[in-house]
C-alpha positions in Angstrom: 28.5 -35.9 -81.0 28.6 -39.4 -80.4 31.0 -39.2 -76.9 29.1 -36.4 -75.3 26.6 -37.3 -72.4 23.1 -36.2 -72.9 22.0 -33.1 -70.9 18.9 -34.8 -69.8 18.0 -38.2 -69.0 16.2 -40.3 -71.5 12.4 -39.7 -71.7 10.8 -42.0 -69.2 14.1 -43.0 -67.5 15.2 -42.3 -63.8 17.1 -39.3 -63.2 20.7 -39.4 -61.7 20.5 -39.2 -57.8 22.0 -35.3 -56.7 25.8 -35.4 -55.3 25.9 -34.8 -51.9 27.9 -31.7 -50.5 31.5 -32.6 -49.2 31.7 -31.4 -45.6 34.3 -28.6 -45.1 37.3 -29.9 -43.0 36.9 -29.0 -39.4 39.5 -26.7 -38.2 40.4 -26.7 -34.5 40.3 -23.5 -32.4 43.6 -21.6 -32.2 44.9 -21.6 -28.5 44.2 -18.6 -26.4 47.7 -16.8 -25.9 45.8 -15.5 -22.5 45.4 -17.4 -19.2 42.1 -17.3 -17.3 41.8 -14.4 -15.0 40.0 -14.3 -11.6 37.8 -11.9 -10.9 37.6 -10.8 -7.3 34.5 -8.5 -6.3 35.9 -5.1 -4.8 35.4 -5.0 -1.1 33.4 -2.0 -0.2 34.9 -1.4 3.5 32.7 1.9 3.9 29.6 -0.5 3.8 31.3 -2.3 7.0 32.3 0.9 8.5 28.4 1.9 8.0 27.0 -1.0 9.7 29.3 -1.0 12.9 28.4 2.6 13.4 24.5 1.8 12.8 25.0 -1.1 15.2 26.8 0.9 17.9 24.0 3.6 18.0 21.3 1.0 18.4 23.3 -0.5 21.0 23.8 2.8 22.4 20.0 3.8 22.5 19.2 0.5 24.1 21.6 1.2 26.7 20.1 4.5 27.4 16.5 3.3 27.4 17.7 0.5 30.1 19.1 3.2 32.2 15.7 4.8 32.2 13.4 4.5 35.3 11.0 2.3 33.5 9.1 -0.5 35.3 9.5 -3.2 32.2 7.7 -6.0 34.1 4.3 -3.6 34.0 4.8 -3.0 30.2 5.2 -6.9 29.8 1.9 -7.8 32.1 -0.4 -5.0 30.7 0.5 -5.8 27.2 -2.6 -8.5 27.2 -4.8 -6.6 29.5 -8.4 -7.1 28.8 -8.8 -3.3 28.6 -6.1 -3.1 26.4 -7.0 -5.6 24.1 -10.4 -4.2 24.0 -8.8 -0.8 23.3 -7.1 -2.7 20.5 -10.5 -3.9 18.9 -11.9 -0.5 19.0 -9.2 0.9 17.0 -9.1 -1.6 14.3 -13.0 -1.5 14.3 -13.2 2.4 14.1 -10.1 2.5 11.6 -11.9 0.2 9.3 -15.0 1.5 9.4 -14.0 4.9 8.7 -11.9 3.9 5.7 -14.9 2.3 4.2 -16.8 5.4 4.4 -13.9 7.1 3.4 -13.5 5.2 0.2 -17.1 5.4 -0.5 -17.3 9.1 -0.1 -13.8 9.3 -2.2 -15.4 7.4 -5.1 -18.4 9.3 -5.2 -17.0 12.9 -4.8 -14.1 12.2 -7.3 -17.0 11.1 -9.8 -19.0 14.5 -9.1 -15.8 16.1 -9.5 -14.8 15.1 -12.9 -18.4 15.2 -13.9 -19.3 18.1 -16.7 -21.9 19.1 -14.3 -20.9 22.5 -12.8 -23.1 21.7 -9.9 -21.9 18.5 -8.7 -18.5 19.5 -9.5 -18.7 22.8 -7.4 -20.1 20.5 -4.7 -17.5 18.3 -4.8 -14.8 21.0 -5.0 -16.2 22.4 -1.8 -16.5 19.4 0.0 -12.6 18.5 -0.8 -11.7 22.1 0.1 -13.3 22.0 3.4 -12.1 18.8 4.9 -8.8 18.8 3.7 -8.2 22.5 4.9 -9.2 22.1 8.8 -7.8 19.7 11.1 -9.1 16.1 11.7 -8.9 17.0 15.1 -10.8 20.2 15.2 -13.5 18.5 13.1 -13.7 16.0 16.0 -14.5 18.8 18.5 -16.8 20.3 16.2 -18.8 17.1 16.0 -18.5 16.4 19.7 -19.9 19.6 20.3 -22.7 19.5 17.9 -25.5 19.7 20.4 -24.3 23.3 21.6 -25.6 25.0 18.1 -28.3 22.0 17.1 -29.8 20.5 20.6 -32.2 18.5 18.4 -31.7 16.7 15.1 -35.1 17.2 13.5 -35.3 15.7 10.0 -39.0 15.6 9.9 -40.7 13.4 8.9 -37.8 11.0 8.7 -36.0 11.5 11.9 -35.7 13.6 15.2 -33.8 13.2 18.4 -31.7 15.0 21.0 -28.4 15.5 19.3 -26.7 14.3 22.8 -28.4 10.7 22.8 -27.6 10.8 18.7 -23.9 11.9 19.0 -22.3 8.8 20.6 -18.6 8.7 20.9 -18.5 5.9 18.2 -20.5 8.5 15.7 -18.6 11.2 16.5 -15.4 9.6 15.6 -16.9 7.9 12.6 -18.0 11.0 11.3 -14.4 12.7 12.3 -12.5 10.3 10.6 -14.6 9.1 7.8 -15.5 12.6 6.3 -12.3 13.9 6.6 -10.8 10.6 4.9 -13.1 11.0 2.2 -11.8 14.3 1.0 -8.1 12.7 0.7 -9.6 9.5 -0.9 -11.5 11.8 -3.4 -8.3 13.3 -4.7 -6.6 9.7 -4.6 -9.4 8.0 -6.8 -9.5 11.1 -9.2 -5.8 10.8 -10.0 -6.3 7.0 -10.4 -9.3 7.5 -12.9 -7.6 10.3 -15.0 -4.4 7.8 -15.4 -6.7 5.6 -17.4 -6.4 6.3 -21.3 -9.3 8.1 -22.6 -9.3 5.7 -25.6 -10.7 3.0 -23.1 -13.7 5.1 -22.2 -14.1 6.0 -26.2 -13.9 2.2 -27.0 -16.7 1.4 -24.4 -19.0 4.4 -25.4 -18.5 3.0 -28.9 -19.9 -0.5 -27.6 -22.9 1.2 -26.4 -22.1 0.9 -22.6 -23.6 3.7 -20.3 -21.1 6.0 -18.3 -22.0 4.5 -15.1 -21.3 1.0 -16.5 -17.9 2.2 -18.1 -17.1 3.5 -15.0 -17.8 0.5 -13.2 -16.7 -2.2 -15.4 -13.8 -0.5 -17.6 -12.4 2.4 -16.0 -12.0 2.0 -12.1 -10.9 -2.0 -12.5 -8.0 -0.5 -14.4 -7.3 2.8 -11.9 -7.0 0.2 -9.2 -3.4 -0.1 -10.0 -2.8 3.5 -9.4 -5.5 3.6 -6.4 -4.3 0.7 -4.0 -0.8 1.9 -3.1 -1.8 5.5 -1.7 -4.9 4.0 -0.4 -2.6 1.5 1.7 -0.9 4.2 3.0 -3.8 6.1 4.0 -5.2 3.3 6.3 -1.7 3.1 7.8 -2.2 6.4 8.7 -5.6 6.1 9.8 -4.7 3.6 12.5 -2.2 6.4 13.9 -4.8 8.9 13.4 -7.4 7.3 15.2 -5.7 8.0 18.5 -7.1 11.7 18.3 -10.4 10.1 19.1 -9.7 9.4 22.7 -10.4 13.5 22.9 -14.1 12.6 22.1 -14.5 10.1 24.9 -14.0 7.0 22.5 -12.4 3.7 24.2 -9.7 3.1 21.8 -6.2 2.0 22.6 -4.4 5.0 23.7 -7.8 5.7 25.5 -7.5 2.4 27.2 -3.7 2.9 27.9 -4.1 6.4 29.3 -6.9 5.3 31.8 -4.7 2.1 33.0 -1.7 4.6 33.3 -3.8 7.0 35.4 -5.0 4.5 38.0 -1.8 2.6 38.3 0.7 5.8 37.8 2.6 3.7 35.2 1.7 6.4 32.7 5.1 6.1 30.6 4.9 2.2 30.9 1.3 2.3 29.5 2.6 4.6 26.4 5.1 2.0 25.7 2.1 -0.4 25.5 0.1 1.6 23.0 3.2 2.2 21.1 4.0 -1.6 20.8 0.4 -2.5 19.8 0.4 0.4 17.4 3.6 -0.6 15.6 2.1 -4.5 15.5 -0.8 -2.9 13.8 0.7 -0.9 11.4 3.4 -3.9 10.8 0.7 -6.3 9.7 -1.5 -3.9 7.6 1.8 -2.9 6.0 2.3 -6.6 4.7 -1.4 -7.1 3.3 -0.8 -3.7 1.6 2.4 -4.8 0.0 0.5 -8.2 -1.1 -2.1 -6.5 -2.6 -0.1 -4.1 -4.3 1.7 -7.2 -5.8 -1.7 -8.6 -6.9 -2.8 -5.3 -8.7 0.9 -5.0 -10.4 0.3 -8.3 -12.3 -0.1 -7.3 -16.1 1.9 -3.9 -15.7 5.5 -5.4 -14.8 7.2 -7.9 -16.4 8.5 -9.2 -13.1 6.8 -8.5 -9.8 8.5 -7.3 -6.9 9.9 -9.9 -4.5 8.5 -11.1 -1.3 9.9 -10.3 2.1 11.2 -13.7 2.1 12.6 -13.9 -1.2 14.4 -10.6 -0.6 16.0 -12.2 2.3 17.0 -15.5 0.3 18.5 -13.0 -2.3 20.6 -11.0 0.2 21.9 -14.4 1.9 22.7 -15.8 -1.6 24.6 -12.5 -2.5 27.0 -12.5 0.7 28.1 -16.0 -0.7 28.8 -15.0 -4.2 31.4 -17.2 -6.0 34.3 -15.9 -7.7 33.9 -15.4 -11.3 36.5 -16.3 -14.1 37.2 -14.0 -16.8 39.0 -14.8 -20.1 
């Protein structure tokens, strides 16, 4: 038909532009028939009661200690005495060295126990069984009195000497604490190694890595995340257990405080001095343990644990929590 428009544009001619869509008319939202509700947090009166009770108990304890016949000036004067500071240094030294020895022995015997060799596995089991099954105080006394059954240490042609000259108080303390700690660290390291998926080891072997290199480069770095927390606890415990070496004449913190107390008759005051220093040492190393655990937690947690300062600011901000309006 002559009146009808052609379906397509003429050959070679320009096409008609597309018609833009017409926007839909905007409809204003209907007014809410409800009024805004102010949500007030529930007041937990039980928490305030508990806080008052705890503060009252603390005040009572402080008052009770203040009534005792304690010369607090002596505690303050002897807190930084040269003998006490030397004992603090000896405590830190024997704890760090013994922990290092225990960690090396722990890794060694953990690998031996996980070995498929029945001889090394049995030796590792016997070592852990003996040193975990006997008190560390008994082990210290055994090393201290070793000369009663071995007057001479004869390891010819390598070494020969009198046992009394060899077994100094430091060496006795090191052997007693370090060997005992090695047994506990062996179990901690073994648990950390077994926490790593076996596919990691299989993949390393598929790439041609040896067993020792796989353990050093693949397994142990991943196991550290499991090993670090209990190792930190063991070191804190080592600081306190080191007080037992006073029985073998090693001049650590408790020994130094006891000597001063015996000479000045301020026995309880010097025990307070030793307790204060033990609290300081454990607190300092506990902070270090926290940040070490936080470092090794990277990659395994979505959000890292809050630092002590972040916890304080979070608690303060929660006390000033604003009221929330709910519709």
